[in-house]
N, C-alpha and C positions, 0 to 999 in steps of 0.2 A: 504494500500500500504506500502511496506517495501523496504529499500535499497536492491539492488540486483535483483529486478524484471526486466522484459524484457525492453529493451531500448525504445520500442515504445508503452508502456502502459501508458495511461493517466487516471487520476482520476479527475473528475469534480464534485465539491460540489455546490449545490444550497441552499441558506439559505434565506427564506422569512423574511422580516423585519417588516411586518405590525403588527405582534403581539408582538413586543418588547416593554418592559416597562422599567422604570428607575431602577428597582431592577435587572433586567438582565444586563443592561448596567453597573451598579455599580459593579457587580460580574466579568464582563469581562474586565473592564477598567485597573485593575492592570497588565494584561498581556501585555499592551502596554508600550513602553519605554517613557522616559520623553518627548522626542520630539513629539512622536505621541499623547501623552496626551495633550500637549500644542496645537497641531493642532486641536484636537477634541474640545477643549475649545473655539476655535475661531469661531466655527459655530454659526450662529445666530439662526437657527431653530433647534428645538430638533430632528426632524426626520432625519436631515442631520447628526447631531452629533451621533445619535444612529446607523445610517448606517455606518459611519466611524469607530466607535468603534467595531461594529460587524464584519466588513470586516477585520480589522487588528487583532482582536482576533482570528478569524478563520484562517487567514494567519499564525500567529505565532504558534498556536496550531498544525495545520496540518504539517507545515514544521518541527517543533520541533519533532513531533511524527515520521516523516519519517527519520529524521537524528539521532534520539536517544539522543537528548539533551534537556535542559530546554528551554522554550520559550525565556527567557532573554538572552540566549547565541547567539541568532541570531541578526545580524545587516544587514541593507539594504543599498546598494550603487547604485546611479543612473547611467545609461549608458549615451552614447553620446546624445541621444534624450530623456533622462529621464526614460527609462525603467529600473526598479530596478533589482538587483541581490542580492541573499542572501549569507552572509558570516558567518563563525564560526571562530572567531579569525582572523587569517590572511589567512584563506583558504576558497575558494569558497565552498558553500554547495553542496553536490552531487545530485543536482536536478535542474530543471527549473520550473518556475511557471509564472502564469499571473492572476491578480486579476481584477475583474470588478464589477460594481454595477449600478443599475438603481433604479428608484423609486419603492420600495417594494421588492427588491431582491439584495442579494450579491452573487457573484459567484467566484469560485477559481478553476483553473486547474493546475495540478502538474504532471510532469513526472520525473522519478528517474534518470535522466542523466543531468549533468551540461552542460551549453552552448548550449542548444537546442533553435531553433527558434520556440517558442510556443506562441500562441496568443489566447485570450479568450474574448468574449464579450457577454453581456446580455442586453436585452431591454424588456420593458413592451409592450405587444401587444395592450394595450389601449393608448399608446403614440400617441399624435397628430402628424401626418406626412403630408407632402405635396409632391406630385410627381414632383413639380418644382425643388426640390433638385436633383432628379434623372435626370430630363431633362437637367439640367445644368452641372452636374459633373460625371454622370455615362457613361459607354460605350453604344453606340447605341444598341448593342445586349441585354443589360440589360433593357434599356428603352422599347424596342420592347416587351420583355417578360412581363414587368409590364403592359403596356397598353393593352396587349392581355388578361389579366386576367379580370374576372367579376369585376365590380366596387366595390362590397362588399369585394373582396379579395385583392384589390390593396394595402391597408395599411399593411396587413400581408406580402404580397409579398415584399414590400419595406423593411420591417424590417428583413425579411430573407436575402435579399441582403446586407443590411446595416451591420448586425452582422457578416456576412461572410467577408465583406471587412474590417471591423474593426479588426476581428481576424487576417487577413493577415498583416495589417500594424502594429498591436501590436506585432505580431510574429517577424517581421523584425526589429522592434524598430525604424522604420523611422517616424512614426507618420504623422503629417500633411505635412512633406516633401515629402511624396509619392503622386504622381498624381493618383487620384481615377479612371481616365480614362486610365491608363496604364495597367490595368488588368480587367478581368470580369469573372462573375460566371454563370454557369448553376446551379441555387440554389437548385433544387429538387434532384440533384444527391448526394451531391454537388460536383462540379468540377470547377477548376480555369483555366483560359487561360490568357496568357500574350501577350502584344504587343511587337514589337521589341525594344521599348523604355525601357523595364524593363528586365535586364539580369537574368531572373529566368527560370527554367524549370518546366512546369506544372506537369510532372510526378514525380517530387521530393516532391510534396506537397500533404498532406492529410487533409481533412476537414470533420467535423461532425457537426450535428445540432440537436437540441431538442426543441420541443414545449411542454410545460407543465405548468399548473397552471396559465395561463394568461401571460406567458413570453416565449421569444425565446432566446436560447443560441447557440453560435457557437464557435467551437474550431478548430484551425489550427496548423499544425506541418510540418516543413520541414523534411520529413522522408526519403528522398533519395530513394523512391520507395518501402521501406520495409513495411510490414503489420503493421497496427496500430489498437489497441483496446482502446476504451474509456469506462470507468465505471462511470455512472452518479449516484450521491448520493444526494437525496433530503432530507434535514434536517428539523426537527421540532424545531423551536426556543423556543417553550413553554415547551418542554419535559425536563426531568431531564438530558438526555444525548444529548443535542442539537448538540454537536460536535463529537459524537461517530460515 
């Protein structure tokens, strides 16, 4: 992806972390700034530290490549609810991004326009889930869809819904301030619907989802009804060109 590409083009990278070792992490660590390195050092478990370093190395390399600057030129500022934006000096970087990770995978979505409502979420399909969460927090339409699935498919169905809902609330930047029952998804399309409590237009939103390698990923963009294309890039962390 390069600056100047279409406004509603998204690139989503998926980086498995199960094969990461200390040599790889040592090579990527210098890409992080001092604050990020300090945060990495505070993790108790090695796998969490490796995931953090891999995620932020991927973020800096991809954004630097898109902007034509060195990774060290980027700095990140949190928004009102903690969603970060990228800056180069005193100027916002000409792109929007969202970073996500789960046990075994790091994911990054980028679109080459600043200020977009872009959200991205990844989850492991073997994550232990309970439908009690859906029964308590999701819309009745979603709960009915879940309970209508065969028992063996309900965990995957829950994670399809969960990643889509996370992609939406991460796109808006509202986080936990957003009521999960104020919107609902038809996950197999995927298509969003809003209750009157949430001042959004369903036709303004685009969502995509991918299941691969034991993970599910969802991306959402407030696109004002314009066409959107997403390019999925699955990376091999053990290869010489892990971030190519």
